[in-house]
C-alpha positions as CSV (number, residue, x, y, z in Angstrom):
1,X,6.9,2.7,-7.3
2,X,5.2,-0.7,-7.9
3,X,7.8,-3.3,-8.9
4,X,7.5,-6.6,-10.7
5,X,5.7,-8.5,-7.8
6,X,3.2,-5.6,-7.3
7,X,2.5,-5.1,-11.0
8,X,2.1,-8.9,-11.5
9,X,-0.3,-9.0,-8.5
10,X,-2.4,-6.1,-10.0
11,X,-2.5,-7.9,-13.4
12,X,-3.6,-11.2,-11.7
13,X,-6.3,-9.3,-9.8
14,X,-7.6,-7.4,-12.8
15,X,-7.6,-10.4,-15.2
16,X,-10.7,-12.2,-14.1
17,X,-12.6,-8.9,-13.7
18,X,-11.7,-7.5,-17.1
19,X,-11.4,-10.4,-19.5
20,X,-14.1,-10.1,-22.2
21,X,-15.5,-7.0,-20.6
22,X,-16.4,-4.1,-22.9
23,X,-15.7,-0.5,-22.3
24,X,-19.0,1.3,-22.4
25,X,-17.7,4.7,-21.2
26,X,-14.2,6.2,-21.0
27,X,-13.6,9.4,-19.1
28,X,-10.1,10.9,-18.9
29,X,-10.1,13.4,-16.1
30,X,-6.5,14.5,-16.4
31,X,-5.3,14.7,-19.9
32,X,-1.6,14.2,-19.3
33,X,-2.3,10.7,-18.0
34,X,-2.5,9.7,-21.7
35,X,0.9,9.8,-23.3
36,X,-0.2,8.6,-26.7
37,X,-2.3,9.0,-28.7
38,X,-4.3,12.2,-27.7
39,X,-6.7,11.8,-24.8
40,X,-9.7,12.2,-27.1
41,X,-8.4,9.6,-29.5
42,X,-7.5,7.3,-26.7
43,X,-11.1,7.5,-25.3
44,X,-12.6,7.1,-28.8
45,X,-10.5,4.0,-29.7
46,X,-11.1,2.3,-26.3
47,X,-14.8,2.8,-26.3
48,X,-16.7,-0.3,-27.4
49,X,-13.6,-2.5,-27.4
50,X,-13.2,-5.5,-25.1
51,X,-10.2,-6.9,-23.1
52,X,-8.8,-10.1,-24.5
53,X,-5.8,-10.5,-22.1
54,X,-4.3,-8.8,-19.1
55,X,-0.5,-9.2,-18.6
56,X,2.7,-7.5,-17.6
57,X,6.0,-6.5,-19.2
58,X,8.5,-5.2,-16.7
59,X,6.7,-2.6,-14.7
60,X,4.1,-2.1,-17.4
61,X,0.5,-3.4,-17.2
62,X,-0.6,-4.7,-20.6
63,X,-4.2,-4.9,-21.8
64,X,-4.7,-6.7,-25.2
65,X,-7.8,-5.3,-26.9
66,X,-10.3,-6.8,-29.4
67,X,-9.1,-4.2,-32.0
68,X,-5.7,-5.7,-32.0
69,X,-4.2,-2.8,-30.2
70,X,-2.6,-2.8,-26.7
71,X,-3.2,-0.5,-23.8
72,X,-0.1,-0.2,-21.7
73,X,0.0,1.4,-18.3
74,X,3.0,2.5,-16.3
75,X,1.9,3.3,-12.7
76,X,5.1,5.1,-11.8
77,X,5.1,6.4,-8.2
78,X,1.5,6.4,-7.1
79,X,-0.8,5.1,-9.9
80,X,-3.3,2.5,-8.9
81,X,-6.5,0.9,-10.2
82,X,-9.6,0.3,-8.1
83,X,-12.5,-1.9,-9.0
84,X,-15.8,-0.3,-8.1
85,X,-18.6,-2.8,-8.0
86,X,-22.2,-2.0,-8.8
87,X,-21.6,1.6,-9.7
88,X,-23.7,1.6,-12.9
89,X,-24.1,4.4,-15.4
90,X,-24.9,7.0,-12.7
91,X,-21.4,6.8,-11.4
92,X,-22.6,7.2,-7.8
93,X,-20.1,5.8,-5.4
94,X,-19.3,7.4,-2.1
95,X,-15.8,6.0,-1.6
96,X,-14.7,7.1,-5.1
97,X,-16.3,10.6,-4.9
98,X,-14.2,11.3,-1.9
99,X,-11.0,10.5,-3.8
100,X,-9.7,13.7,-5.4
101,X,-7.0,11.9,-7.3
102,X,-9.0,9.8,-9.8
103,X,-7.5,10.6,-13.2
104,X,-9.6,8.3,-15.4
105,X,-12.7,6.2,-15.2
106,X,-13.8,3.3,-17.3
107,X,-17.4,1.9,-17.2
108,X,-17.6,-1.8,-18.1
109,X,-20.6,-3.6,-19.7
110,X,-21.3,-5.6,-16.5
111,X,-21.9,-2.5,-14.4
112,X,-18.4,-2.5,-12.9
113,X,-16.4,0.7,-12.9
114,X,-12.6,0.7,-13.1
115,X,-11.0,3.9,-11.6
116,X,-7.4,5.0,-12.1
117,X,-6.1,7.1,-9.2
118,X,-2.7,8.8,-9.2
119,X,-2.0,11.5,-6.5
120,X,1.4,12.5,-8.0
121,X,0.2,12.3,-11.7
122,X,3.3,10.5,-12.9
123,X,1.5,7.4,-14.3
124,X,1.0,7.2,-18.1
125,X,-1.3,5.4,-20.6
126,X,-0.2,4.3,-24.1
127,X,-2.5,2.9,-26.7
128,X,-0.4,1.3,-29.5
129,X,-0.4,-1.1,-32.4
130,X,2.8,-2.8,-31.3
131,X,3.6,-2.9,-27.6
132,X,7.3,-3.2,-28.5
133,X,7.3,0.4,-29.6
134,X,7.1,1.2,-25.9
135,X,8.7,-1.8,-24.2
136,X,11.1,-3.0,-26.8
137,X,14.2,-1.6,-25.1
138,X,13.5,-3.4,-21.8
139,X,15.8,-6.1,-20.6
140,X,14.8,-9.7,-20.1
141,X,12.2,-10.8,-17.6
142,X,13.9,-12.1,-14.4
143,X,11.3,-14.8,-13.9
144,X,11.5,-16.0,-17.5
145,X,13.6,-18.8,-19.0
146,X,15.6,-16.1,-20.8
147,X,17.1,-15.0,-17.5
148,X,19.8,-17.6,-16.9
149,X,23.0,-17.7,-14.8
150,X,25.0,-17.8,-18.1
151,X,23.2,-14.6,-19.3
152,X,23.8,-12.8,-16.1
153,X,27.4,-13.8,-15.8
154,X,28.1,-12.7,-19.4
155,X,26.1,-9.5,-19.0
156,X,28.1,-8.4,-15.9
157,X,31.5,-8.8,-17.4
158,X,31.6,-5.6,-19.4
159,X,29.7,-3.5,-16.8
160,X,31.9,-1.2,-14.7
161,X,29.1,0.6,-12.8
162,X,27.8,-0.2,-9.4
163,X,25.8,-3.4,-9.2
164,X,22.8,-1.9,-7.5
165,X,22.4,0.9,-10.1
166,X,22.8,-1.7,-12.9
167,X,20.0,-3.9,-11.5
168,X,17.7,-0.9,-11.3
169,X,18.3,-0.2,-15.0
170,X,15.2,-1.4,-16.8
171,X,17.1,-1.8,-20.1
172,X,19.3,-4.3,-18.3
173,X,16.7,-6.3,-16.5
174,X,13.0,-5.5,-16.5
175,X,10.9,-5.2,-13.4
176,X,13.4,-4.9,-10.5
177,X,13.1,-1.8,-8.3
178,X,14.6,-0.5,-5.1
179,X,12.9,-2.8,-2.7
180,X,13.8,-6.1,-4.3
181,X,17.3,-5.1,-5.4
182,X,18.2,-4.3,-1.8
183,X,16.8,-7.6,-0.7
184,X,18.4,-9.6,-3.5
185,X,21.9,-8.1,-2.8
186,X,21.6,-8.8,0.9
187,X,20.6,-12.4,0.3
188,X,23.5,-12.8,-2.0
189,X,26.0,-11.1,0.4
190,X,27.0,-8.6,-2.2
191,X,27.6,-4.9,-1.3
192,X,25.6,-2.5,-3.4
193,X,28.7,-0.4,-4.3
194,X,30.5,-3.3,-5.9
195,X,31.2,-2.8,-9.5
196,X,29.2,-5.3,-11.6
197,X,32.3,-6.7,-13.4
198,X,34.0,-7.4,-10.1
199,X,31.5,-10.2,-9.2
200,X,33.0,-13.7,-9.3
201,X,31.2,-16.6,-11.0
202,X,30.0,-17.9,-7.6
203,X,28.7,-14.4,-6.7
204,X,26.9,-14.2,-10.1
205,X,25.3,-17.6,-9.4
206,X,24.2,-16.5,-6.0
207,X,22.8,-13.2,-7.2
208,X,20.8,-14.9,-10.0
209,X,19.3,-17.2,-7.4
210,X,18.4,-14.4,-5.0
211,X,16.9,-12.2,-7.7
212,X,14.6,-15.1,-8.7
213,X,13.8,-16.1,-5.1
214,X,13.0,-12.7,-3.8
215,X,10.7,-11.9,-6.8
216,X,8.9,-15.2,-6.6
217,X,8.4,-14.7,-2.8
218,X,7.1,-11.1,-3.6
219,X,4.6,-12.4,-6.1
220,X,3.5,-15.2,-3.7
221,X,2.9,-12.6,-0.9
222,X,1.1,-10.2,-3.2
223,X,3.8,-7.5,-3.3
224,X,4.8,-5.1,-0.6
225,X,2.5,-2.4,0.8
226,X,4.6,0.2,2.6
227,X,3.4,2.5,5.3
228,X,2.4,5.2,2.8
229,X,-0.1,2.6,1.3
230,X,0.6,3.9,-2.2
231,X,0.3,0.2,-3.4
232,X,-2.9,-1.6,-2.7
233,X,-4.8,-4.3,-4.7
234,X,-7.6,-3.2,-7.1
235,X,-10.0,-4.5,-4.4
236,X,-8.4,-2.4,-1.7
237,X,-6.5,-5.2,0.1
238,X,-2.8,-4.9,1.1
239,X,0.2,-6.9,0.0
240,X,2.1,-8.9,2.6
241,X,5.7,-8.9,1.4
242,X,6.6,-6.0,3.7
243,X,6.4,-8.5,6.5
244,X,9.2,-10.5,5.0
245,X,11.7,-7.8,4.1
246,X,15.1,-8.3,5.7
247,X,16.9,-5.0,5.1
248,X,14.7,-2.5,3.1
249,X,13.8,0.5,5.3
250,X,15.4,-1.2,8.3
251,X,18.5,1.0,8.9
252,X,19.5,0.8,12.6
253,X,17.9,-2.6,13.1
254,X,19.8,-5.8,13.5
255,X,20.7,-7.9,10.5
256,X,18.4,-11.0,10.5
257,X,21.4,-13.1,9.5
258,X,24.4,-11.9,11.6
259,X,22.9,-9.5,14.1
260,X,25.1,-6.5,13.0
261,X,23.4,-3.1,12.7
262,X,22.0,-2.4,9.2
263,X,23.0,0.8,7.5
264,X,21.6,3.2,4.9
265,X,23.4,5.2,2.2
266,X,22.1,7.0,-0.9
267,X,22.8,5.8,-4.5
268,X,21.3,7.7,-7.4
269,X,19.0,9.6,-5.0
270,X,17.6,6.3,-3.7
271,X,18.0,4.8,-0.3
272,X,20.2,1.7,-0.1
273,X,20.1,-0.6,2.8
274,X,22.7,-3.3,3.6
275,X,24.6,-5.1,6.3
276,X,28.2,-4.0,6.4
277,X,29.2,-7.4,7.9
278,X,27.3,-9.7,5.5
279,X,28.0,-7.5,2.5
280,X,31.6,-6.4,2.8
281,X,32.3,-3.0,1.2
282,X,35.1,-2.9,-1.5
283,X,36.0,0.7,-0.5
284,X,34.8,1.8,2.9
285,X,35.8,5.4,2.4
286,X,33.2,5.7,-0.4
287,X,30.4,4.6,1.9
288,X,31.4,7.2,4.5
289,X,31.5,10.0,2.0
290,X,28.1,9.0,0.6
291,X,26.7,9.0,4.2
292,X,28.1,12.5,4.8
293,X,26.6,13.8,1.6
294,X,23.2,12.4,2.6
295,X,23.3,14.0,6.0
């Protein structure tokens, strides 16, 4: 699933192509892509409007429209946008016609077509008066001034769950996903099974810094394109952050920091990667039982 750096990169790529562009045609090819309103109403309301701003909130793409409404998109596992240049009203485009997973098409007034492809059909569109009706429960943005060491330290004190699961909770902190949580915890030297309220002040300070640094690095490198290539830029290019990952999907390899063998366990049905030496486990028996359940 695209995380904050990937969604931010997509927004930055789409912004210069969509700003002030008008939707001349809207074709919803798979109705359940539109969560609200109805697909017919979505297409009718989007038609003839123009894009005033392209942004992001957590893992949501946000398109502010000339009508005052906002089109929100959650890409989920496999959703992606692709800019098709010079398609025109005929819609002829060989590369797109070969893609059986296009779920929506948007013809723009400059002849460009915006295709939305989603093989697993989990992505969703929302057209709303107030974006907070969808995103209001999200936690703070980790690259915003709101995310401070003081906020994180205080927020961790009453949380008894595992730190990794907490950081994946979008209502706690918006935008983080499995890749960047694994990397941030490794950089901070914190085991993913640690309870959140067990972190010391120094550890909270380190964790705050590594969350910010790994996300900034991810944005600078255009996000991470994994071997499945489910995340690519709207122009088809690949992200480069995968070349800089220290632990994610590297079980069995040597830790870049200490040389010890990296390990993998499963938390909440997601793979967790860590260094057992750099990130001491608070209860080793728990790690062993998790590994046994996985295998």
